[in-house]
N, C-alpha and C positions, 0 to 999 in steps of 0.2 A: 519140348515146355520152357518156358518161359518164367524168371523166378523176379518177381517182384516185390520191392520194400515200399509200406507204406509208412507213414507220416502220421499219428492221431493225437487226439487227446479227448480226455473224457472225465466228466464228473461221478463218483465214484459211489454217490449216495445210494442210488439203487440195485448197486449190484454186489454180489458176494467177491468181491475180487478180479481180477482179470480173468482166471483160467478156470475152463470149464468144469462146472460140479455138476453132481449125481442129481441132484435137489434143489440149488438154489440157480436163481439167477447170474452168469456173467457175463463178463463185457465181449468175452472170446464167444462167447456161444451168440451171442447178438450178433456180432458181426458175420459170424459162418454160417449164422440163419439166411444173411442177407446176399451172400455167396451162393448158396444153395438154390434160392430162388434166380438169382440173375442164370445160373446154370440149368434151369430146368431140373431142379429139385436133387443134383447131383451132389453127395459130401464132398464138401471142398474144404479140409484143414488147414489153419493158418498156425506161424508158429511166432509167438509172441518176445521180445526182448527179455522180459522177468515176468516175473510175480507181481500183483499189488494186494495188499487185502484187502478185504471189505471193507467197503466205506471211503479206500484211498482215491484219491484223485491222481490225475495226469496231463501235467501242460502238455510234455511229450512224449509220445509212446512209439514203439514201431514193433509194427511185424512183419512176416516175408511170406508168400505164397505164391507155389507153384501152378501156373496156369497152362494148360494146352495152346490157347489162343490167344493171337497178339491181340492186345485190346489196344483200342483209342484211351491216352490215360485220361485225359479232361472229362471224357464223356463217361468214364467206368466211374471216376470219383464222383462226378456230377449226379447218375446213377444212385449211389451206394449213400450218399448224403440223403437223397429224399426219403430214400427207404430207411434209413438208422433215426434213433429218438434224438431227441435237442442234446442228448447227453451227451453222444458220441459226435465226434467230427472229425471226418477225412479230410487232412490238411494235403497232403499230395502221396502220388504214387508214382514209381521210376522201376524201369528195369534194371538189372545188375545180374551181374556175373552169377553164374549158376552155383558156387562153392559159398556164397555172403549168407552167413547167418545171422540172425535178428540176434539171438541170445548170445552164444559165441565170441562172435565176435565184435561183441562191444568192450571197449577199452575200458570205459569210466561213466560211471552213474552219479547223478546228482539229487538229492531229494532236500525240500523245504518242509519245514515245520512252521505255520504261523499262528500267531496268538496274538488276541486286541484285549487292552485292560481295561476297557468301557464298555459295557453292554451294548451293541448294536445289531440290530434285526437282520440288516443286512449283510453282514460277514457270518452270520452263525452258523452256515452251513460250509462254508469256508475258512475258517480259523476257529479257533477256541476261546473261548472268554475263560480268560485267569488274571482276576482282578490284585490279586496277592501278590505284595512289594519283593521284587528280587534284585538281587545283586547282579548286572549283567557283566561284570570285570569278572567274579568270581565264577561265571558260570563258563565264560570263556578259558580263565586259566584251568577251568577242572576240563574242558573238550581237549586242551592242548596234550593230554595224557592218553587222548585215543588215538593219536597219530601216528603213521607206522603201521608194520603187519604184527598183528595180534591175535589172539584167540576169542573170539567175541561170543564165547559160550554163555557168560553169565546175562547177555542182553538179548538173546535169542530165544523162541517159541521152542518148548521142549518135546521131544518126540516126532521130530522132523525128518526128511529124507535125502537129508544132506551128506556128504562125504566127507566134509571139514568144515570147520566152525573158524578156519583164518580167514580175516580178511586185511586188507591193504587200504587203512585211510588215510585220503591223501589233503583233505581238510575238511574242520571243523570249527564251525564259527556263528556266533550268534549278530543278527544285526537289527539296527531300529531304523525305520521307516515311518511314512507320514501314516500309517496306518497302524502300526503298533509294533509287534518283536517276530523277527522271524530266524528259526536256526538252518543250517545252510550246512548239507555233510555230502563228501564226494568220496568214492572210491570202487575199487573195482568189482566188488560187488556185495550183495546184502543178506544178510540173514532174514528169516521172516520176523515180523513184529520187532525188529533190531533197530531202528531208527525209532521208533514210540517210546521203546526200553530205555533207549539212551534220553533223549529227551524230557521223559520222566525222573530220570535222574538227576540229571543236569537242573532240573527246577529245584529239586530239593537242595543243592546245593547252594541255586539264587536264593534260597528262601533262609539257607544258615543252618539249615537240617545236619547237613554232611559237610565237613570240608573238601576241598577241591581236590586235596591228596586221595583222598577214598576211593576215585576212580582206577587206582594201581588197583587197590585190593581187590575190587569189588572184580576186575577182570582177572587176576591171579587166582580166584576164590572159584572161577568155574561154574558158578552156582546161578543160575537164575532168579531165585529167592534172593540174593545177596543185594540186585538193583532193584529199583523203583518199580512200581507201578506203573504200566505204558499208559501213554496220553491218548484220547481219543482218538478214531480215526480220521475225522472229518477236517481236521486242521492241517494232515500231511498231502505232500504233492511229490508225485514221480517228477523231475523238475527238467533234467537235460540227460541226454544218452549220447555218447561219444564215441565213436568208430574207427 
């Protein structure tokens, strides 16, 4: 058996997240279906670098798979891209050591959430239209309270099967560019719905509804109801994975 790492990107609009679901179409299921067709309908399981929620996109995502035959990687990628829908793109395939794991070997994950302040039909599926005036400096002041190793239970979806809600945040900052505003956050791991809940809460700071220091109180409460409502999924991208 040879282990292969695949780098891909996908637009999440039409999928119920990365992970295979019982009654919904996922990115994982769509790719595995193509693998099965290439291997005479044999079931082929792939392991992703993590979950993304329904509607969330990935600029960079990795998965690994163990295959019995040694493949011409260029030809194999070509075949997969021909079979896959336009919303999923295979960037690269390479053989790796047999113990390299797409999920557990990842050292750092980065997400970006995009916001545009003016209505724009060309951005509506990849960025959230948010016309309200906000104070970016105050939001960045609040984001600093997220840094370090902390319990992010207050920003996580409840009743999930995680062993711990402790995460180490390496960086968290709002940036402005020609297209609008985006929030970038990097960590060793993320909980379900965590980034969207953080963004929603920071926007309340930017709108003057709560002070930046309130982030500390929310973290200490360890109660999802203390944080703000999550922002829509379509503005969120899994941006980078480092091994």
